[in-house]
C-alpha positions in Angstrom: 8.8 6.3 10.3 5.4 5.9 8.7 5.5 7.2 5.0 2.4 7.0 2.5 3.3 7.2 -1.1 0.5 8.0 -3.4 -0.2 8.6 -7.0 -1.9 7.6 -10.1 -1.6 4.5 -12.2 1.8 4.3 -13.7 3.1 7.5 -11.9 6.1 5.8 -10.6 5.1 5.7 -7.0 6.3 2.0 -6.7 9.8 3.0 -7.9 9.9 5.8 -5.5 8.6 3.8 -2.5 10.9 1.0 -3.4 13.9 3.3 -3.2 12.9 5.1 -0.4 12.7 1.7 1.8 16.2 0.7 0.4 17.6 4.1 1.8 15.6 3.4 5.3 16.4 -0.2 5.7 19.4 -1.1 7.9 18.5 -4.7 7.8 16.2 -7.2 5.9 13.5 -5.2 4.2 10.1 -6.9 3.4 7.9 -6.4 0.3 4.3 -7.2 1.4 2.5 -7.9 -2.1 -1.2 -7.6 -1.7 -2.1 -7.9 -5.6 -3.5 -11.2 -6.5 -2.5 -12.5 -9.9 -5.8 -12.1 -11.9 -5.8 -12.4 -15.7 -3.1 -11.5 -18.0 -2.8 -7.8 -17.3 -2.5 -8.6 -13.5 0.1 -11.2 -14.4 2.1 -8.6 -16.1 1.8 -6.1 -13.8 3.2 -8.6 -11.0 6.0 -9.6 -13.4 6.9 -6.0 -14.0 7.2 -5.3 -10.4 9.2 -8.5 -9.7 11.7 -7.6 -12.4 11.8 -4.1 -10.9 12.9 -5.1 -7.3 15.1 -8.2 -8.6 18.4 -8.2 -6.9 17.5 -5.4 -4.8 17.2 -7.6 -1.6 13.6 -7.5 -0.8 12.0 -10.5 1.1 8.4 -10.8 -0.6 5.5 -11.8 1.6 2.2 -12.1 -0.2 -0.6 -11.0 2.1 -3.8 -10.6 0.2 -6.0 -10.0 3.0 -5.9 -9.6 6.9 -2.8 -7.6 6.7 -2.3 -7.7 10.4 -1.4 -11.3 10.0 1.5 -10.5 7.8 4.5 -12.8 8.9 7.3 -10.4 9.4 9.5 -10.2 12.5 9.1 -7.5 15.1 11.9 -5.4 15.8 13.8 -2.0 15.7 15.3 -2.9 12.3 12.3 -4.1 10.6 11.7 -2.2 7.6 8.4 -3.0 5.1 6.9 -1.7 2.0 3.2 -2.4 1.8 2.3 -2.5 -2.0 -0.6 -1.4 -2.2 -3.6 -0.5 -0.1 -5.9 -0.2 -3.1 -5.5 -4.0 -3.9 -5.9 -4.7 -0.2 -9.3 -2.8 0.1 -10.6 -4.8 -3.2 -9.5 -8.0 -1.9 -11.2 -7.3 1.6 -14.2 -6.1 -0.1 -14.8 -8.4 -3.1 -13.2 -11.8 -2.3 -14.7 -14.5 0.0 -18.3 -12.7 0.4 -17.6 -10.2 3.1 -20.8 -9.5 5.2 -18.9 -6.4 7.0 -20.3 -3.0 6.6 -18.2 -0.4 4.5 -17.4 1.1 8.1 -16.2 -2.2 9.5 -14.2 -2.9 6.7 -12.5 0.7 6.9 -11.7 0.1 10.6 -10.4 -3.3 10.1 -8.1 -2.5 7.3 -7.0 0.6 9.0 -6.4 -1.3 12.4 -4.5 -4.1 10.3 -2.2 -1.5 9.0 -1.7 0.2 12.2 -0.8 -3.2 13.9 1.7 -4.0 11.0 3.2 -0.6 11.7 3.6 -1.2 15.3 5.9 -4.2 14.2 8.3 -2.0 12.2 10.8 0.4 12.5 10.0 1.9 9.1 6.9 1.2 7.1 6.3 2.6 3.6 2.7 2.4 2.2 1.8 2.7 -1.5 -1.8 3.5 -2.3 -3.4 5.0 -5.4 -5.0 8.2 -6.1 -8.3 7.3 -7.8 -10.3 10.2 -6.8 -9.9 12.9 -9.4 -11.0 11.3 -12.9 -14.7 12.7 -12.4 -16.4 9.7 -13.7 -19.6 8.1 -12.4 -19.5 4.6 -11.1 -21.8 1.9 -10.1 -22.7 1.5 -6.4 -20.0 -1.1 -5.8 -17.2 0.7 -7.2 -18.2 4.0 -5.7 -18.3 2.3 -2.1 -15.0 0.9 -2.9 -13.6 4.4 -3.8 -15.1 5.8 -0.8 -13.6 3.2 1.4 -10.1 3.7 0.1 -10.4 7.3 0.3 -11.4 7.1 4.0 -8.4 4.6 4.5 -6.0 7.0 2.7 -7.1 9.8 4.8 -6.5 8.1 8.2 -3.2 6.9 6.9 -2.2 10.4 6.0 -3.2 11.8 9.3 -1.2 9.5 11.3 1.8 9.3 8.7 5.1 11.0 9.4 5.3 11.7 5.6 3.3 11.8 2.7 4.3 11.8 -0.8 2.6 12.1 -4.0 4.3 11.0 -7.1 3.3 12.6 -10.4 5.0 11.8 -13.5 7.7 10.2 -11.6 8.3 13.5 -9.7 7.9 13.1 -5.8 5.9 15.9 -4.4 6.0 16.5 -0.7 2.6 16.7 1.0 3.5 16.2 4.6 6.9 15.8 6.6 10.2 15.3 5.5 11.4 12.1 3.8 14.9 11.2 2.9 
């Protein structure tokens, strides 16, 4: 089962996704962390997420780029949570001076996530809803938002279920979730 969980910052999407993956898991569950620890705010967010899942049995794998290279076992019981696509896109776009076009970046990230899913029984993907604030952004940020939106649309299309978490309330967009 492929599930996409989206929502705004602080919406409760991570808590929802972690609870969902715990219900789906029949064996080990993997937490694929994509957020690089930049600055004090980033360190605090990572610490909050680690504390939130402490004692819940996740095996954490840090994979900031090239998601297809994530070291998890392939199998009928492999269950993983990818947290989150927005960090993955930012890392791929802005770290290491990528020379890929936006279209190549979208294709590479989408293919990497699909590759990851082929190795899992269940994959729950967390992503951000960053498209409704109405602000104007510089060219690079606008390109990032466009790439993230394109990836999110593709993932939603192939997903079995899509859920938007609003004020900690899961709202079913597509399919059924447990």
